[in-house]
N, C-alpha and C positions, 0 to 999 in steps of 0.2 A: 217281809215282803207281803204285799196285799194279795188277797185271793182274786182271781179273775171272775167277774160276774158273767153268768150265762154259759160258762164252760163246765162240762161234767167233770167232776172228780172221781167218777167211777173208773175202775181199772179195765175198761174195754180194750180189746185187741184192736189197735189202730192201724194195723198193717194193710187191711183191705176194706176197712169201714164196717159199719154195723147196720143191720136192718132190724126194724122193730115192727111187730105185728100186734094188732088190737086183741086183747084177750076176749073182748066181747065177740069179735068176729070168729075167732078160733073156737069159741064154745057154741057158736050159732048152729042151728039145724042145717042151714044152707052149706056151711063149711064142712060140718061132720058127714054130710051126705055125699060129698065129693069122692071120687075114686082117688086111690093113692097116687096115681100118675098126675092127677089134676092138682092135688095139693103140692106135689113137687114142682110142677110147672108155675104154680102160683108163686112160690117162693123164689124160683129162678128169675121170673119176670120182675118180681119186687126188687131184686138187686140191681136191675137196670133203670129203676124209677128216678125221674127228676121232675120237679114241679113245672119246669118251663117247656117240656117237650114230651110227646108220647113215647112209649116203650117200643123200641124196635125189637121184635122177636119173632122168628119164623119157624117153620116146620123142620127144616134141616138142623137148626140149632137145638130144637126140642129133642129130636131124634138122638142127637149126639149126647146131650146133657142128661136126659132123664134116666137111662137110655130106653128106647123103645122103637117099634116099627113105625114107618111113615103113616100108615093107616091109624095106628093108635095115637100118634101125635095129633093128627087131624081131628080125631074124636075128642081128644082132651081139650083142644082149643074150642071146639064147639060146646063142650060140656061147661067150660068156664064162662063162655059167652051167654049160653042159655040160662045159667044160674045167676047171671048178673055181676060176676066178679070182674069181667073185662068187656071193653066195648071197642069195636074195631074203629080206628081212626082213618087209616089208608090202607088200601090193597097192596099186595106186593107187585113188583114189576121186574121183568127180566128183559133187558135189551143189551146185546152185545156191543152196540155202538156207543150208547150213552151210559152204560153201567146199570147194575141191578139195584133194587131197593127192597128191603124187607117190609113185611106187613107191620103196621104200627098199631098200638093199643093204648087205651086209657084204662088205668087200674081204678075201678070205681070206689075202692075204699081209701083212696088217697087223693090229696088235693091235685088239681090240674090247672095250670095257667092261672094260679092265685085264686081259683074258685074252690069252694069247699068240696069235699067228697060228695058224690051222688048216692052212695050206698045202695045201688040198684039191686044188690044180692039180698037186701032185706025185704024186697017186695015179693 
């Protein structure tokens, strides 16, 4: 039987998918200078990444998953944005009539809509 081309033969756990982060980014001063909560949020947001759409991730989800207080979550999003790791695409919206929408983000170390990463965190 012929081997498939392009498919990894590594024994990754395929139950939930795999995320990969750049060693260069992980060793950078920008990344190492982040708070522990910011590093956790960065990884959590990465698990929602898709090339064709921004990442939807809000304060309430961060509070639950990190876990932390609401004020801490707000500070962590701001920290990542100011450090250049994330860029806001759309603001959140709460409307009981038409439904709510979470804030959406572009992760600058990853491609977005078939465009290469901007790597704003390097500036």
